[in-house]
C-alpha angles and dihedrals in degrees: 000000000000131000114185121209118274103199093172089068094037093241109152097173120113138185121190151119118300126239107193123208129171135233128313096018108191133194131231118176113069112137102053128089113281094250090056092046091049091056088058099041111146091344094142089061104028114011090191095056100086094050097042107036111111134198109280097027118139126225117218121198143170129226125342095005112193098025116172089023100127091148122069091233090088091063093036093057092054090049091046088051090060099256107160097200144336126236119192143154087248142341135227105254098240093045090051091052092047092052093056092043092057095039098252109144118229131183123202108212127166109233095023094123092063097033103085142027127217109285098021113137111240136188117205129188106196091189097059097023092237118152122189125189102214091188096056101022092238125140134199129195109219132179113295113238117256112255094239091052090048088056090051091050093047090051090052097252141322099303094050089046092054091045091051101038107015096125092048088051092050093253100120096110 
């Protein structure tokens, strides 16, 4: 069961299959074309991920997810792979910023790293920060997303937000 994001309607609820990763998840491929990078997504941790991830799937991580990801390509490759959102105990600061800037929803949720197993069906509400494990019946209450960041996600990222609402944001020159 997968439900991809529909930013045009503002729906930031997702349901999909979990891909579980641990703490301190790094990135490797950064200087290749996106299609090449996508074929190698997460291969150092789960070689099967790039070939099996499907649109609407949800990545689950532990602490400091996205470490060493100073370039936005780390978030972009997950989005290009069809990942609907990422739920983790915590995010590396730059990775967190990059996710919002490209319109990839993330939810910070204590206990996320131990909450789901690969293949569990999850339901995530990025507005409230609620994460439900449909497979086990468990539920976590994460951090609700800041209203400004919700607007950025609904617009599809920072650039679409500025194009759409630049004058309202005081960015009209």
